[in-house]
Legacy VTK file of the C-alpha trace (Angstrom):
# vtk DataFile Version 3.0
C-alpha trace
ASCII
DATASET POLYDATA
POINTS 428 float
35.606 3.124 15.082
35.950 5.146 18.282
36.397 8.337 16.248
33.269 7.534 14.219
31.187 7.084 17.376
32.460 10.338 18.883
31.915 12.301 15.667
28.372 11.058 15.024
27.560 11.187 18.742
28.552 14.860 18.970
26.633 15.670 15.783
23.353 14.140 16.938
23.793 15.475 20.477
23.978 19.022 19.102
20.949 18.387 16.879
18.884 17.056 19.813
19.942 20.080 21.881
18.264 22.279 19.282
21.399 23.706 17.679
20.618 24.597 14.025
21.674 21.833 11.630
24.251 23.917 9.769
25.935 24.966 13.013
25.796 21.396 14.350
27.660 20.051 11.334
30.183 22.901 11.377
30.930 22.597 15.110
31.273 18.814 14.852
33.684 19.170 11.942
35.849 21.752 13.721
35.983 19.878 17.047
36.846 16.586 15.343
39.453 18.245 13.139
41.072 19.958 16.123
41.399 16.680 18.042
42.475 14.521 15.087
44.806 16.955 13.350
45.632 19.884 15.667
48.276 21.040 13.204
45.699 21.876 10.505
44.633 25.547 10.875
40.890 26.037 11.393
40.922 28.781 8.756
40.587 25.953 6.236
37.016 25.336 7.463
35.423 28.516 6.013
37.541 28.101 2.877
36.115 24.634 2.295
32.607 25.837 3.173
32.705 28.519 0.485
34.295 26.097 -1.942
31.548 23.527 -1.377
28.752 26.053 -1.797
30.370 27.562 -4.894
28.805 25.074 -7.300
27.020 26.070 -10.515
24.364 23.372 -10.212
23.135 24.794 -6.890
21.988 27.943 -8.694
18.911 26.115 -9.934
17.511 25.799 -6.387
16.635 29.497 -5.793
15.263 29.887 -9.313
12.908 26.912 -8.981
11.804 28.366 -5.627
11.211 31.774 -7.201
9.288 30.276 -10.128
6.917 28.592 -7.678
6.456 31.826 -5.727
5.652 33.749 -8.904
3.108 31.128 -9.956
1.332 31.330 -6.607
1.031 35.122 -7.053
-0.619 34.800 -10.474
-3.623 32.875 -11.874
-1.250 30.169 -13.156
-1.628 28.183 -9.949
-5.424 28.461 -10.007
-5.359 27.104 -13.564
-3.539 23.991 -12.316
-6.244 23.477 -9.673
-8.957 23.788 -12.327
-7.197 21.189 -14.497
-6.966 18.814 -11.533
-10.678 19.314 -10.852
-11.399 18.435 -14.482
-9.512 15.144 -14.067
-10.617 13.866 -10.632
-12.997 16.475 -9.201
-16.114 14.509 -10.195
-15.076 11.384 -8.254
-16.521 10.865 -4.767
-14.315 12.853 -2.382
-13.254 15.025 -5.313
-11.516 17.890 -3.506
-9.364 15.455 -1.539
-8.194 13.874 -4.796
-7.746 17.304 -6.380
-5.416 18.244 -3.517
-3.134 15.282 -4.315
-3.230 15.712 -8.095
-2.448 19.437 -7.780
0.632 18.529 -5.732
1.720 16.166 -8.507
1.325 18.941 -11.095
2.915 21.608 -8.911
5.831 19.263 -8.188
6.893 19.629 -11.805
7.431 23.343 -11.304
8.859 24.155 -7.872
10.464 20.949 -6.613
9.905 22.198 -3.047
7.519 20.567 -0.554
7.113 23.578 1.743
6.153 25.820 -1.191
3.630 23.170 -2.235
2.086 23.034 1.245
1.792 26.817 1.439
0.363 27.297 -2.052
-2.031 24.337 -2.079
-3.034 24.609 1.567
-3.942 28.290 1.474
-6.481 27.608 -1.285
-7.696 24.049 -0.782
-7.840 23.638 3.012
-10.556 26.346 3.376
-12.354 24.995 0.282
-12.315 21.433 1.649
-13.616 22.544 5.057
-16.416 24.482 3.357
-17.388 21.329 1.441
-17.687 19.253 4.615
-14.254 17.745 5.195
-12.869 18.004 8.703
-10.139 20.575 9.080
-7.915 17.817 10.454
-8.288 15.636 7.346
-7.885 18.572 4.951
-4.627 19.565 6.648
-3.307 15.993 6.719
-3.891 15.316 3.029
-2.296 18.661 2.117
0.802 18.011 4.230
1.441 14.456 3.033
0.713 15.126 -0.641
3.241 17.969 -0.629
6.055 15.426 -0.147
5.481 14.421 -3.780
6.984 17.795 -4.709
10.505 16.700 -3.784
10.300 13.438 -5.741
8.720 14.305 -9.102
11.180 16.363 -11.185
12.432 18.991 -10.954
13.373 18.482 -7.314
15.641 20.613 -5.154
16.486 17.585 -2.996
17.531 15.621 -6.088
19.894 18.460 -6.988
21.508 18.243 -3.544
21.660 14.434 -3.782
23.285 14.682 -7.211
25.909 17.025 -5.779
26.545 14.762 -2.771
26.790 11.555 -4.816
28.536 13.052 -7.886
25.641 11.905 -10.067
23.990 13.496 -13.099
21.062 15.722 -12.113
18.934 14.704 -15.146
19.394 11.016 -14.237
18.095 11.654 -10.718
15.219 13.735 -12.085
14.197 10.830 -14.316
14.743 8.329 -11.528
12.323 10.199 -9.278
9.448 10.359 -11.766
7.956 6.864 -11.364
8.390 6.798 -7.541
6.704 10.214 -7.343
3.762 9.062 -9.444
3.477 5.861 -7.374
3.439 7.936 -4.185
0.653 10.073 -5.627
-1.365 7.010 -6.684
-0.917 5.395 -3.252
-2.191 8.543 -1.561
-5.105 8.708 -4.004
-6.019 5.143 -2.986
-6.055 6.213 0.675
-8.071 9.297 -0.246
-10.659 7.165 -2.081
-11.044 4.925 0.963
-11.232 7.773 3.497
-13.844 9.734 1.505
-16.135 6.879 0.446
-19.009 8.406 2.426
-18.958 11.690 0.496
-21.388 12.469 -2.306
-20.118 12.934 -5.839
-19.621 16.435 -7.186
-21.221 17.487 -10.445
-19.138 16.263 -13.370
-17.843 18.616 -16.064
-18.867 18.025 -19.656
-16.126 17.124 -22.124
-16.536 20.587 -23.647
-15.968 22.205 -20.247
-12.935 19.995 -19.641
-11.481 20.963 -23.008
-11.945 24.641 -22.160
-10.295 24.209 -18.745
-7.255 22.499 -20.262
-7.054 25.103 -23.020
-7.011 27.906 -20.436
-4.610 25.945 -18.221
-2.279 25.132 -21.105
0.297 27.839 -20.247
0.611 26.516 -16.676
0.798 22.864 -17.764
3.428 23.687 -20.382
5.893 24.869 -17.760
7.042 21.440 -16.480
7.151 20.166 -20.061
9.437 23.036 -21.047
11.676 22.432 -18.019
12.062 18.669 -18.418
11.966 18.732 -22.215
14.820 21.217 -22.311
16.906 19.245 -19.813
16.343 15.810 -21.358
16.775 17.138 -24.870
20.202 18.461 -23.954
19.104 21.966 -24.914
19.631 23.497 -21.471
21.271 22.561 -18.175
19.096 22.240 -15.030
20.311 25.678 -13.911
19.392 27.252 -17.250
16.016 25.482 -17.146
15.383 26.969 -13.697
16.139 30.445 -15.051
13.794 29.846 -17.979
11.039 28.771 -15.573
11.320 32.100 -13.725
11.178 34.098 -16.962
8.251 31.995 -18.201
6.301 32.410 -14.948
7.002 36.150 -14.902
5.965 36.752 -18.521
2.931 34.443 -18.732
1.785 35.249 -15.197
2.376 38.955 -15.819
0.160 38.879 -18.897
-2.625 37.232 -16.886
-2.517 39.826 -14.081
-1.722 42.890 -16.179
-4.957 44.587 -15.052
-4.377 43.880 -11.357
-0.681 43.104 -10.812
0.717 42.257 -7.353
2.312 45.178 -5.549
6.063 45.675 -5.393
5.931 44.908 -1.663
4.376 41.489 -2.359
7.025 40.680 -4.975
9.823 41.756 -2.637
8.339 39.627 0.144
8.342 36.598 -2.180
11.988 37.235 -3.084
12.887 37.724 0.585
11.307 34.365 1.465
13.301 32.636 -1.288
16.567 34.225 -0.117
15.851 33.265 3.507
15.217 29.618 2.607
18.230 29.584 0.293
20.533 30.889 3.044
19.604 27.940 5.275
20.211 25.499 2.413
23.610 26.948 1.497
24.766 26.983 5.129
23.915 23.283 5.371
25.662 22.514 2.077
28.834 24.360 3.072
28.957 22.819 6.553
28.248 19.345 5.150
31.147 19.631 2.713
33.495 20.309 5.630
31.953 17.520 7.710
32.277 15.090 4.799
35.937 16.021 4.397
36.589 15.479 8.111
34.733 12.150 8.041
36.911 11.051 5.119
40.067 11.983 7.072
38.762 10.026 10.073
37.809 7.022 7.891
34.245 7.166 9.233
32.548 5.676 6.116
35.038 2.798 6.046
34.599 2.079 9.768
30.797 2.053 9.546
30.932 -0.049 6.379
33.162 -2.630 8.042
30.867 -2.731 11.081
27.752 -3.310 8.975
29.406 -5.919 6.759
30.648 -7.761 9.846
27.049 -8.084 11.051
25.493 -9.104 7.717
26.366 -9.186 4.028
22.755 -9.640 2.908
21.788 -6.835 0.471
18.137 -7.191 1.535
18.910 -6.703 5.230
21.358 -3.854 4.619
18.796 -2.122 2.395
16.115 -2.542 5.074
18.483 -1.048 7.649
19.125 1.967 5.429
15.396 2.512 4.822
14.567 2.321 8.524
17.391 4.776 9.237
16.026 7.253 6.671
12.482 7.066 8.038
13.489 7.308 11.712
16.186 9.969 11.328
13.968 11.905 8.908
11.521 12.541 11.739
13.988 14.881 13.472
16.364 15.879 10.666
15.539 17.929 7.572
16.119 16.101 4.265
18.946 18.318 2.954
21.346 17.809 5.893
20.199 14.180 6.008
21.262 13.704 2.394
24.583 15.426 2.979
25.328 13.378 6.114
24.233 9.928 4.941
25.525 9.964 1.366
29.240 9.705 2.269
28.403 7.064 4.903
25.976 4.813 3.030
26.929 5.258 -0.640
30.172 3.201 -0.394
28.207 0.418 1.330
25.470 0.575 -1.313
28.011 0.263 -4.104
29.681 -2.630 -2.299
26.428 -4.645 -2.305
25.641 -3.737 -5.919
23.108 -0.913 -5.564
23.109 1.557 -8.457
24.015 5.124 -7.444
20.849 6.617 -8.970
18.719 3.996 -7.217
20.479 4.708 -3.917
20.090 8.488 -4.201
16.406 8.447 -5.195
15.525 5.960 -2.444
17.388 8.044 0.134
15.630 11.256 -0.932
12.253 9.485 -0.871
12.842 8.101 2.628
14.164 11.316 4.143
11.430 13.412 2.479
8.834 11.526 4.500
10.180 13.404 7.520
8.746 16.620 6.080
5.285 15.316 6.979
6.022 13.618 10.311
6.525 15.009 13.828
8.422 16.440 15.548
10.269 18.688 13.063
8.475 18.200 9.730
8.559 21.564 7.949
5.353 20.891 6.018
3.552 19.981 9.248
4.014 23.431 10.706
3.156 25.238 7.481
-0.063 23.217 7.288
-0.711 23.885 10.971
-0.243 27.634 10.474
-2.691 27.670 7.550
-5.423 25.596 9.206
-4.924 26.960 12.718
-4.781 23.429 14.148
-1.970 22.230 16.431
-0.015 19.332 14.930
-1.337 16.832 17.486
-4.907 17.566 16.360
-4.368 16.226 12.830
-1.565 13.718 13.476
-4.027 10.791 13.515
-5.227 11.621 9.996
-1.618 11.594 8.784
-1.113 7.916 9.652
-2.775 6.152 6.666
-1.086 8.497 4.187
2.323 8.051 5.835
1.886 4.260 5.749
1.082 4.405 2.025
4.284 6.385 1.392
6.356 3.881 3.403
4.897 1.015 1.337
5.995 2.783 -1.862
9.436 3.418 -0.328
10.022 -0.307 0.249
8.566 -1.090 -3.178
11.033 1.125 -5.039
13.909 -0.030 -2.819
13.394 -3.716 -3.631
12.381 -3.250 -7.284
15.205 -1.095 -8.730
13.732 -0.844 -12.284
11.031 1.431 -10.862
13.842 3.955 -10.374
16.421 3.015 -13.007
14.165 2.319 -16.007
13.666 5.907 -17.197
17.311 6.996 -16.682
18.448 3.913 -18.620
15.921 4.613 -21.372
16.640 8.316 -21.903
20.242 8.688 -20.710
22.139 5.891 -22.463
LINES 1 429
428 0 1 2 3 4 5 6 7 8 9 10 11 12 13 14 15 16 17 18 19 20 21 22 23 24 25 26 27 28 29 30 31 32 33 34 35 36 37 38 39 40 41 42 43 44 45 46 47 48 49 50 51 52 53 54 55 56 57 58 59 60 61 62 63 64 65 66 67 68 69 70 71 72 73 74 75 76 77 78 79 80 81 82 83 84 85 86 87 88 89 90 91 92 93 94 95 96 97 98 99 100 101 102 103 104 105 106 107 108 109 110 111 112 113 114 115 116 117 118 119 120 121 122 123 124 125 126 127 128 129 130 131 132 133 134 135 136 137 138 139 140 141 142 143 144 145 146 147 148 149 150 151 152 153 154 155 156 157 158 159 160 161 162 163 164 165 166 167 168 169 170 171 172 173 174 175 176 177 178 179 180 181 182 183 184 185 186 187 188 189 190 191 192 193 194 195 196 197 198 199 200 201 202 203 204 205 206 207 208 209 210 211 212 213 214 215 216 217 218 219 220 221 222 223 224 225 226 227 228 229 230 231 232 233 234 235 236 237 238 239 240 241 242 243 244 245 246 247 248 249 250 251 252 253 254 255 256 257 258 259 260 261 262 263 264 265 266 267 268 269 270 271 272 273 274 275 276 277 278 279 280 281 282 283 284 285 286 287 288 289 290 291 292 293 294 295 296 297 298 299 300 301 302 303 304 305 306 307 308 309 310 311 312 313 314 315 316 317 318 319 320 321 322 323 324 325 326 327 328 329 330 331 332 333 334 335 336 337 338 339 340 341 342 343 344 345 346 347 348 349 350 351 352 353 354 355 356 357 358 359 360 361 362 363 364 365 366 367 368 369 370 371 372 373 374 375 376 377 378 379 380 381 382 383 384 385 386 387 388 389 390 391 392 393 394 395 396 397 398 399 400 401 402 403 404 405 406 407 408 409 410 411 412 413 414 415 416 417 418 419 420 421 422 423 424 425 426 427
């Protein structure tokens, strides 16, 4: 137990000191390894890092990122917004609801919350302010709704969780669908309450709606192609990600053939994807080494024994895990959080009878909330950069949306069929 305390203590000390997450995990692994097994050469650390990152399934992450970037550079993304307006734009507080519904649609394409915040926020925050919403509220609803993007499939975080828990990616994709929809509906309920004083927008006729969906068909087909191909066994998630890039490039290219984006803009989009991917892969590689060192030091077993000595109640242990995800998620990005907590909590979850898919989806959901909460939420600072507001100026408007997400988190944690039903139905 002493080794476990020292290892985790050093890890979180480095994180609180501001050392990048990937470096924190790598340094912790090397220091612990040197003290526990001084005879093992440290050259094994980079070898295991490259080995952990050299996984075929991880290839889908950059391609889903690139597909989202390509869509935001073409009219495809605007078509999704128009479709969302056709569905909920006529309801009182329409643009607020559109913001959330667009995030639910866009989630089925990129699987990345930060990309969602950037794409949706750059278009809808100015539009909402122009229509009379406060800049604070417009930023808050954009930031919180973007967390849906890492729950509804395809999801980059689910890919990482599948790798960490040795679970099927399609099963996690399916497991995240209902929780993602519930999160969207909960935020829509908050949006309806917060905008009850707004006047209704003019409603589209059914003919206009039909035209909007006809024109938006190519954009709406993209998530269907991705998930249909994966669930039908036609393509792997990595192949589906490649197809999404080709689809976005061809269909988007046709739409902008008269005024295509410049080569510099395309290169900038690719550069952004590579930059984000580098951070992800560093975390994955370092986490593989840290997980190996924790296994040598029997850290999961020690923590499991400690928890089980305090209580054997599945309800209390589950509550403890959820609180840990929410609290730690406020200062730790979801990807390193997944890679750190999976080897620690998964054995405990299995011991009390929690299904692996249920565990992984709940963990991703809980940690993803940190993307929209201070002090280190990535989506917070993207939203802040777009609106020009400091985080503290719109933090108050975040609260009701964050509470709604936490309610859904506990709901899916204590009602497993909300997560396991679709995987059991389609992946027998």
